C-alpha positions in Angstrom: 0.0 0.0 0.0 1.2 3.5 -0.8 0.3 6.9 0.4 1.3 10.2 -1.2 0.8 12.7 1.6 0.6 16.4 1.0 0.4 19.1 3.7 -2.3 21.5 2.5 -3.9 24.7 3.5 -6.9 23.6 1.5 -8.0 20.8 -0.9 -11.1 19.6 -2.6 -12.3 16.9 -5.0 -14.9 17.3 -7.6 -16.9 14.9 -9.7 -18.8 16.1 -12.8 -18.0 19.7 -11.9 -19.5 19.3 -8.4 -17.4 19.6 -5.2 -18.0 16.4 -3.2 -15.4 16.9 -0.5 -13.2 19.7 0.7 -10.9 20.5 3.7 -9.0 23.4 5.1 -5.6 22.9 6.8 -4.6 19.3 6.9 -3.5 16.4 4.7 -4.5 15.4 1.2 -3.6 11.7 0.8 -3.5 9.8 -2.4 -3.9 6.1 -1.7 -2.6 3.3 -3.9 -3.5 -0.3 -3.3 -1.5 -3.2 -4.7 -2.6 -6.7 -5.4 -1.3 -8.4 -2.2 -2.1 -5.7 0.3 -3.9 -6.7 3.5 -4.8 -5.6 7.0 -1.3 -5.0 8.2 -0.7 -2.6 5.3 -3.8 -0.6 6.2 -2.7 -0.5 9.9 0.8 0.7 8.9 -0.4 3.4 6.5 -3.0 4.7 8.9 -0.4 4.9 11.7 1.9 6.9 9.5 -0.8 9.3 8.2 -1.9 10.1 11.7 1.5 10.3 13.4 4.0 11.7 11.0 5.1 15.1 12.1 4.5 17.4 9.1 3.4 20.6 10.9 4.9 23.2 13.1 4.0 22.6 16.8 2.4 25.2 19.0 5.8 26.7 19.9 6.7 27.1 16.2 9.1 24.1 16.1 9.2 22.8 12.5 8.2 19.2 12.0 6.9 19.1 15.6 3.3 18.1 15.2 1.1 15.5 13.5 -2.3 16.0 11.9 -3.7 14.5 15.1 -1.8 17.0 17.3 -3.3 19.9 15.3 -6.8 18.3 14.9 -6.6 19.0 11.2 -8.7 17.4 8.4 -7.7 14.6 6.1 -8.9 14.2 2.5 -8.2 10.7 1.0 -8.5 9.9 -2.6 -8.0 6.4 -4.1 -5.5 6.4 -7.0 -4.7 3.1 -8.6 -2.1 4.8 -10.9 0.3 4.9 -8.0 1.0 1.2 -8.8 2.0 1.7 -12.4 4.8 0.2 -14.4 6.1 2.0 -17.5 6.5 -0.3 -20.5 8.3 2.0 -22.9 5.9 4.9 -22.8 2.8 2.9 -22.1 1.4 2.5 -18.6 0.6 -0.9 -17.2 -1.3 -1.3 -13.9 -0.9 -5.0 -13.2 0.5 -4.3 -9.8 -2.6 -2.5 -8.7 -5.4 -4.4 -7.0 -8.4 -4.9 -9.4 -11.3 -2.5 -8.8 -13.7 -5.2 -7.7 -11.4 -6.0 -4.8 -9.9 -2.6 -4.2 -13.2 -0.8 -3.7 -14.2 -2.7 -0.5 -10.5 -2.7 0.6 -10.4 1.1 0.2 -13.8 1.6 2.0 -12.4 -0.5 4.8 -9.3 1.7 4.9 -11.5 4.8 5.3 -13.6 3.1 8.0 -10.5 2.1 9.9 -9.0 5.6 9.6 -12.3 7.1 10.9 -12.1 4.7 13.9 -8.6 5.8 14.8 -9.2 9.6 14.4 -12.1 12.0 14.5 -14.5 10.6 11.8 -15.9 14.1 11.0 -12.4 15.2 10.0 -12.0 12.4 7.4 -13.2 13.1 3.9 -12.8 11.2 0.7 -13.4 11.3 -3.0 -15.7 8.9 -5.0 -14.1 5.5 -5.7 -13.7 4.8 -9.4 -15.0 8.2 -10.6 -13.1 10.6 -12.8 -12.2 13.2 -10.2 -10.6 16.6 -10.3 -8.5 17.3 -7.2 -7.5 20.8 -6.2 -4.6 20.9 -3.8 -3.1 24.0 -2.3 0.2 22.4 -1.0 1.6 24.2 2.0 5.4 24.4 2.1 5.3 22.6 -0.3 5.5 19.4 1.7 4.9 16.0 0.0 5.9 12.7 1.5 5.6 9.2 0.0 5.0 6.3 2.4 4.8 2.7 1.4 4.0 -0.3 3.6 7.2 -2.2 3.9 5.7 -5.6 4.5 4.1 -7.9 2.0 0.8 -9.2 3.3 0.2 -12.9 3.2 -3.2 -12.5 1.5 -5.9 -10.1 0.9 -7.7 -11.5 3.9 -4.7 -11.0 6.2 -5.9 -10.2 9.7 -2.4 -10.5 11.3 -0.9 -7.8 13.3 2.1 -5.7 12.4 3.7 -6.9 15.6 3.8 -10.4 14.2 5.8 -9.2 11.2 9.2 -7.8 10.7 9.1 -4.1 11.5 11.1 -1.7 9.4 10.0 1.6 10.7 
């Protein structure tokens, strides 16, 4: 699983010209899901989204506060193109989880993120739709995070503690 995290002063997502979600200060997170991702990948990515210190703390210390510390919003957008392979100049997406599997996986990711943070501060796009994403990157700050552990299966319910930790 992969997350492209951008610190934003505002962000929104539109479908068919209509804004469906928007946030102020916080994080815009593009989520890529690969074929063999499982529960441990979700757990890892959520932990990193919520705890990575991308903001100034209350005393002005750079990189001193997380989105949770600041009580900021998070806008998540599914983006299968994060798991692309270039074959010459042609894109191939064989590493990405197929849509029929990735939609429930993504919806579970959003549900788990809402359980671990304030649900009213978690927004998302529309899975599978052609979306326009407006991002006002603050800094600019953009961080890529990828779960370091291969899941055993798509139904993996194991815990990260049972696996080799690399963070």
